[in-house]
C-alpha positions as CSV (number, residue, x, y, z in Angstrom):
1,M,46.8,-162.1,-159.6
2,M,50.0,-163.7,-160.8
3,G,48.3,-165.1,-163.7
4,N,48.4,-161.9,-165.7
5,F,51.8,-160.4,-166.5
6,L,52.8,-157.2,-168.2
7,F,54.1,-157.7,-171.7
8,L,53.0,-161.3,-171.7
9,A,50.4,-162.6,-173.9
10,T,47.2,-163.9,-172.3
11,A,45.1,-166.5,-173.9
12,E,41.8,-164.8,-174.3
13,T,39.2,-165.5,-176.8
14,S,40.1,-162.7,-179.1
15,G,43.9,-163.0,-179.0
16,V,46.8,-161.3,-177.3
17,S,46.3,-158.5,-174.8
18,L,48.4,-156.5,-172.3
19,N,48.1,-156.5,-168.5
20,T,47.1,-153.0,-167.5
21,D,47.3,-153.5,-163.7
22,L,50.3,-151.3,-162.9
23,I,51.0,-152.6,-159.4
24,E,50.9,-156.2,-160.4
25,A,52.9,-155.5,-163.6
26,N,55.5,-153.3,-161.7
27,L,56.0,-156.0,-159.0
28,F,56.6,-158.6,-161.7
29,N,59.0,-156.3,-163.6
30,L,60.8,-155.5,-160.4
31,V,61.2,-159.2,-159.6
32,L,62.5,-159.8,-163.1
33,V,65.0,-156.9,-162.9
34,L,66.3,-158.1,-159.5
35,I,66.7,-161.7,-160.8
36,F,68.4,-160.3,-163.9
37,V,70.7,-158.1,-161.8
38,F,71.5,-160.9,-159.3
39,V,72.1,-163.6,-162.0
40,F,73.7,-161.6,-164.8
41,G,74.7,-158.4,-163.2
42,R,76.3,-160.1,-160.1
43,K,79.3,-161.2,-162.1
44,L,79.6,-157.9,-163.9
45,L,79.2,-155.9,-160.7
46,T,81.6,-158.2,-158.8
47,G,84.1,-157.9,-161.5
48,I,83.8,-154.1,-161.5
49,L,84.0,-153.9,-157.7
50,T,87.0,-156.3,-157.7
51,E,88.8,-154.2,-160.3
52,R,88.1,-151.1,-158.4
53,R,89.3,-152.7,-155.1
54,L,92.5,-153.8,-156.8
55,A,93.0,-150.3,-158.3
56,I,92.5,-148.8,-154.8
57,E,94.8,-151.4,-153.2
58,T,97.4,-150.7,-155.9
59,A,97.1,-147.0,-155.4
60,I,97.5,-147.4,-151.7
61,Q,100.6,-149.6,-152.1
62,D,102.1,-147.1,-154.6
63,A,101.4,-144.3,-152.1
64,E,103.0,-146.3,-149.3
65,A,106.0,-147.1,-151.5
66,R,106.3,-143.4,-152.5
67,Q,106.0,-142.5,-148.8
68,K,108.8,-145.0,-147.9
69,Q,110.9,-143.6,-150.7
70,A,110.2,-140.1,-149.6
71,M,111.1,-141.0,-146.0
72,S,114.3,-142.7,-147.2
73,A,115.1,-139.6,-149.3
74,L,114.4,-137.4,-146.3
75,E,116.7,-139.4,-144.1
76,V,119.4,-139.2,-146.7
77,A,118.8,-135.5,-147.1
78,K,119.0,-135.0,-143.3
79,K,122.2,-137.0,-143.2
80,N,123.6,-134.9,-146.0
81,L,122.5,-131.8,-144.3
82,A,124.2,-132.9,-141.0
83,Q,127.4,-133.6,-143.0
84,A,127.2,-130.3,-144.8
85,Q,126.7,-128.5,-141.5
86,A,129.6,-130.3,-139.9
87,E,131.8,-129.6,-142.9
88,A,130.7,-125.9,-142.9
89,E,131.6,-125.7,-139.2
90,N,135.0,-127.3,-139.9
91,I,135.6,-124.8,-142.7
92,R,134.6,-121.9,-140.5
93,A,136.9,-123.1,-137.7
94,S,139.7,-123.6,-140.2
95,A,139.1,-120.2,-141.6
96,I,139.2,-118.6,-138.1
97,T,142.5,-120.5,-137.4
98,S,143.9,-119.5,-140.7
99,A,142.9,-115.9,-140.1
100,E,144.5,-115.9,-136.7
101,N,147.7,-117.5,-138.1
102,A,147.8,-115.0,-140.9
103,K,147.3,-112.2,-138.4
104,A,150.1,-113.5,-136.3
105,E,152.4,-113.9,-139.3
106,I,151.6,-110.3,-140.5
107,E,152.2,-109.0,-137.0
108,A,155.5,-110.9,-136.8
109,K,156.6,-109.8,-140.3
110,T,155.6,-106.2,-139.5
111,A,157.6,-106.3,-136.2
112,A,160.6,-107.8,-138.1
113,D,160.2,-105.1,-140.8
114,I,160.1,-102.3,-138.2
115,E,163.2,-103.8,-136.5
116,R,165.0,-104.1,-139.8
117,M,164.1,-100.5,-140.8
118,Q,165.3,-99.3,-137.4
119,E,168.6,-101.2,-137.9
120,L,168.9,-99.8,-141.4
121,A,168.2,-96.3,-140.1
122,A,170.7,-96.8,-137.3
123,A,173.3,-98.2,-139.8
124,A,172.6,-95.3,-142.2
125,T,173.0,-92.9,-139.3
126,T,176.2,-94.6,-138.2
127,N,177.4,-94.6,-141.8
128,E,176.7,-90.9,-142.2
129,Q,178.4,-90.2,-138.9
130,D,181.4,-92.2,-140.1
131,K,181.5,-90.3,-143.4
132,A,181.2,-87.0,-141.5
133,I,184.0,-88.0,-139.1
134,A,186.2,-89.2,-142.0
135,E,185.6,-86.0,-143.8
136,L,186.4,-84.0,-140.7
137,R,189.6,-86.0,-140.2
138,A,190.6,-85.5,-143.7
139,R,190.0,-81.8,-143.5
140,V,191.8,-81.6,-140.1
141,T,194.7,-83.5,-141.5
142,S,194.8,-81.4,-144.6
143,L,194.7,-78.2,-142.4
144,A,197.3,-79.6,-140.1
145,M,199.5,-80.4,-143.1
146,E,199.1,-77.0,-144.5
147,R,200.0,-75.4,-141.2
148,A,202.9,-77.7,-140.7
149,E,204.3,-77.0,-144.1
150,A,203.8,-73.3,-143.5
151,Q,205.7,-73.5,-140.2
152,L,208.4,-75.6,-141.7
153,K,209.0,-73.1,-144.4
154,N,209.3,-70.4,-141.9
155,L,211.4,-72.3,-139.4
156,L,213.5,-74.4,-141.7
157,T,216.4,-72.6,-143.2
158,E,219.0,-74.2,-145.5
159,S,221.5,-75.0,-142.8
160,A,218.7,-76.5,-140.6
161,Q,217.6,-78.5,-143.6
162,S,221.0,-80.0,-144.2
163,E,221.5,-80.7,-140.5
164,L,218.1,-82.5,-140.5
165,V,219.0,-84.6,-143.6
166,D,222.3,-85.6,-142.1
167,R,220.7,-86.7,-138.8
168,S,218.1,-88.7,-140.6
169,I,220.7,-90.4,-142.7
170,A,222.7,-91.2,-139.6
171,L,219.6,-92.7,-138.0
172,V,218.9,-94.8,-140.9
173,G,222.3,-96.3,-140.9
174,G,224.5,-94.2,-143.0
175,K,227.7,-92.8,-141.6
């Protein structure tokens, strides 16, 4: 059975012939292929599998490194977000305080302006009153002088005038 091989020459009387028994020939071919694969293909297959394993390990390591970088970046981003939120809260609190201070300043300035306007109005009123009183006094004085002059002209004769002048001189220190 093993004496005849496919593709091998057999020593028959007439020359070279082929083995036509398919089962025996296929078994032999299968054994040859397996031996060839184990002997020669083993190194090639082991090399390919080793390269593939190394590529997968490298890809896993790269993915793990990227994951670590992403986690680190996430932590930094979370920290930055917390800082930004704290800063935003500080800015908001500062803005509220500033707004309250500005409101208080505006209210105080408005109250001071109202008080100043009231004082100015009172001063203007007093000033107008003083002007009116001064004008009335001047008018009363003017009228009183006119009446006094009119009465003096009627009451004062020449003899009364000379007597009045003499008395005035005596009072001043004349004779």
